[in-house]
C-alpha positions as CSV (number, residue, x, y, z in Angstrom):
1,M,-0.1,0.1,0.0
2,L,2.6,2.4,0.9
3,N,4.7,1.7,-2.5
4,F,1.6,2.5,-4.5
5,A,0.6,5.3,-2.4
6,F,4.4,6.9,-3.1
7,N,4.4,6.1,-6.7
8,T,0.8,7.8,-7.2
9,L,2.1,10.6,-5.4
10,M,5.1,11.0,-7.3
11,N,3.4,10.7,-10.4
12,K,1.2,13.3,-9.4
13,I,3.8,15.8,-8.4
14,K,6.0,15.3,-11.5
15,K,3.4,16.3,-13.6
16,E,2.6,19.7,-11.8
17,R,5.8,20.6,-10.1
18,K,7.5,24.0,-10.5
19,P,10.4,25.8,-9.1
20,Y,8.6,28.9,-8.3
21,G,5.4,31.2,-8.6
22,H,3.5,29.3,-6.0
23,K,0.7,30.8,-4.1
24,L,1.6,31.5,-0.4
25,P,-1.0,29.7,1.9
26,Y,-3.4,31.6,3.9
27,W,-1.8,30.8,7.0
28,V,1.4,32.7,6.4
29,A,-0.4,35.8,7.4
30,D,0.0,34.2,11.2
31,F,3.6,34.8,10.7
32,L,3.9,37.9,8.8
33,N,1.7,39.8,11.3
34,N,3.6,38.7,14.1
35,Y,7.0,39.5,12.5
36,D,8.2,41.9,15.0
37,E,7.6,39.7,17.8
38,I,9.6,36.6,16.1
39,K,12.4,38.9,15.4
40,K,12.4,39.6,19.5
41,E,12.1,36.1,20.3
42,R,15.3,35.1,18.3
43,Q,17.2,38.2,19.4
44,T,16.1,37.4,23.0
45,F,17.3,33.8,22.6
46,L,20.9,34.5,21.1
47,K,21.2,37.3,23.6
48,N,20.7,34.3,26.4
49,N,22.4,31.7,24.5
50,P,25.1,33.2,22.1
51,N,26.8,29.7,21.5
52,Y,23.8,27.7,20.8
53,I,23.7,27.9,16.9
54,K,25.4,25.2,14.9
55,P,27.1,24.8,11.7
56,I,24.3,23.1,9.6
57,D,26.5,20.0,9.0
58,E,26.8,19.4,12.6
59,I,23.0,18.7,12.7
60,S,22.3,17.3,9.5
61,E,25.0,15.2,7.8
62,E,23.4,15.6,4.3
63,Q,24.9,19.3,4.4
64,K,28.6,18.5,4.8
65,E,29.5,19.0,1.6
66,L,27.5,22.2,1.5
67,N,29.3,23.7,4.4
68,E,32.8,22.9,4.6
69,D,33.7,26.6,5.7
70,K,31.2,26.0,8.8
71,K,29.4,29.4,7.7
72,W,26.0,28.2,7.6
73,K,24.6,27.7,10.6
74,A,20.7,26.9,11.9
75,L,18.7,27.0,14.7
76,F,15.9,24.4,14.4
77,I,12.6,24.8,16.1
78,Y,10.4,21.9,14.6
79,G,10.8,19.6,12.1
80,Y,8.6,16.3,11.0
81,G,6.4,16.4,14.0
82,Y,9.0,17.0,16.5
83,Y,9.8,20.0,18.6
84,N,13.7,21.0,19.8
85,D,12.4,20.5,23.3
86,K,15.8,22.1,24.5
87,I,14.6,25.4,23.4
88,K,11.0,25.2,22.6
89,A,10.1,27.4,25.9
90,D,12.3,30.4,24.6
91,F,10.0,30.5,21.7
92,P,6.4,30.7,22.6
93,L,4.9,32.8,19.9
94,I,6.4,30.5,17.0
95,T,5.4,27.8,19.2
96,Q,1.8,28.8,19.0
97,L,1.8,30.0,15.5
98,I,3.2,25.8,14.8
99,E,0.7,24.5,16.6
100,K,-2.3,26.7,14.9
101,N,-0.9,25.7,11.5
102,R,0.6,22.3,12.4
103,K,-1.3,20.3,9.9
104,A,-0.1,22.3,7.1
105,I,3.8,22.7,8.5
106,S,6.6,20.2,8.6
107,L,9.5,22.3,9.3
108,V,10.4,25.4,10.7
109,M,14.0,27.1,11.4
110,F,16.4,29.8,11.3
111,S,18.9,29.7,8.6
112,T,22.2,31.9,8.6
113,M,24.6,32.7,6.5
114,E,27.7,34.3,7.5
115,S,29.7,36.8,5.5
116,G,31.4,35.6,2.5
117,K,29.4,32.3,2.4
118,E,28.3,30.7,-0.7
119,I,26.0,27.5,-0.8
120,P,26.7,25.8,-3.9
121,P,24.0,24.5,-6.2
122,H,22.0,21.7,-4.6
123,T,18.6,20.3,-4.6
124,G,16.2,19.2,-1.6
125,N,15.0,15.5,-1.5
126,N,11.6,16.0,0.0
127,F,8.9,16.4,-3.2
128,G,5.9,16.4,-1.0
129,V,6.7,20.1,0.5
130,L,7.2,23.8,-0.6
131,R,9.8,26.2,1.0
132,I,9.0,29.7,2.6
133,Q,11.5,32.2,3.3
134,I,11.0,35.2,5.5
135,G,13.7,37.7,5.9
136,I,14.6,38.4,9.4
137,D,18.0,39.8,9.6
138,I,19.3,41.1,6.3
139,H,21.1,44.4,6.4
140,N,22.7,44.1,2.6
141,P,20.0,42.5,0.8
142,D,21.6,43.8,-2.4
143,L,24.6,41.7,-1.7
144,C,22.9,38.3,-0.8
145,G,20.5,36.3,-2.9
146,L,19.1,33.1,-3.6
147,K,18.9,31.5,-7.0
148,V,16.2,28.9,-7.8
149,E,16.9,27.6,-11.6
150,D,17.2,30.6,-13.5
151,K,15.7,33.2,-11.2
152,V,17.5,35.2,-8.4
153,F,15.7,36.1,-5.3
154,Q,16.9,39.1,-3.3
155,I,14.5,39.3,-0.3
156,K,14.5,42.1,2.5
157,E,13.6,41.9,6.1
158,G,10.1,41.3,6.5
159,E,9.7,40.0,2.8
160,I,8.7,36.6,1.8
161,M,9.0,34.1,-1.0
162,V,8.1,30.5,-1.6
163,F,9.7,27.8,-4.0
164,D,10.2,24.3,-4.6
165,D,13.7,23.2,-3.0
166,T,13.7,20.0,-5.1
167,F,14.8,22.1,-8.4
168,T,18.3,23.3,-8.1
169,H,19.1,26.3,-6.1
170,S,22.3,28.3,-4.4
171,A,22.7,30.9,-2.1
172,W,25.3,33.7,-1.0
173,N,25.9,36.3,1.3
174,N,28.5,39.0,0.1
175,G,27.5,41.6,2.8
176,E,29.6,42.5,5.8
177,T,26.9,41.2,8.2
178,N,25.0,37.5,8.9
179,R,21.9,37.0,6.8
180,T,19.3,35.1,8.3
181,V,15.9,33.9,7.0
182,L,13.1,32.0,8.8
183,I,12.6,28.9,6.8
184,I,9.0,27.2,6.7
185,D,8.4,24.0,4.7
186,F,4.7,23.0,4.3
187,L,3.0,20.3,2.4
188,K,2.0,21.1,-1.3
189,P,-1.3,21.9,-1.8
190,L,-2.9,18.5,-3.4
191,R,-6.3,17.3,-3.6
192,F,-7.6,14.2,-2.2
193,P,-6.4,11.4,-2.3
194,Y,-2.7,12.7,-3.1
195,S,-3.0,14.5,-0.2
196,M,-3.5,11.7,2.1
197,F,-0.8,9.9,0.3
198,N,1.7,12.9,0.7
199,K,0.5,13.0,4.8
200,M,1.6,8.9,4.5
201,H,4.9,9.7,2.9
202,L,5.8,12.5,5.7
203,K,4.5,10.1,8.4
204,S,7.2,7.6,6.9
205,I,10.0,10.6,7.0
206,Q,8.8,11.1,10.4
207,N,9.8,8.0,11.7
208,S,13.1,7.6,9.6
209,P,16.4,7.0,10.9
210,Y,17.6,10.3,9.7
211,I,14.8,12.6,11.6
212,R,16.0,10.1,15.0
213,N,19.6,11.2,14.2
214,V,18.8,14.9,13.8
215,L,17.0,14.9,16.9
216,N,19.7,13.6,19.0
217,K,22.1,16.0,17.8
218,L,19.9,18.8,18.8
């Protein structure tokens, strides 16, 4: 049954997938309307825990080749049904927003590129989700960018974009300060029964050794 559901889902997604130009989900307004408070939660956490944020490859080994210089760092809040329990209490508002929209959201994390960081072209491997980026701390937006296939996005603080990260994408920060975005992965908007098959697929990822390893490293 699982193989049938996955193959059916993938056939559907392959016919309709595109790198960008997706509609934003209605619930993203919850995050945008609370943008200032989200920034404050992060700033307060960093002030109290200046050494907590880790290079992303120390949490997810799949990113090792993309982060040999250790300049790409991540602060994981929530992923595939699990919270980062060590810091959940430090982000009450973000937790509240995740809980309100938990049926749609699969991942929430802050992603930071230090000055001079370049993330080479790569692709994600979860075809069942789309990725949102909200600009959180971007002092030099003209010197930073995200390229998805043939299009470059240069978002500013408070701006938002959505793309499919299973297409080739790369990023860079040529500014003098860190560039931080809030990443939110959410289930692709599919009709029944594909939506059901997609939820089954994400459930299998949730129970995978990979997710368990990430949780252990947090």
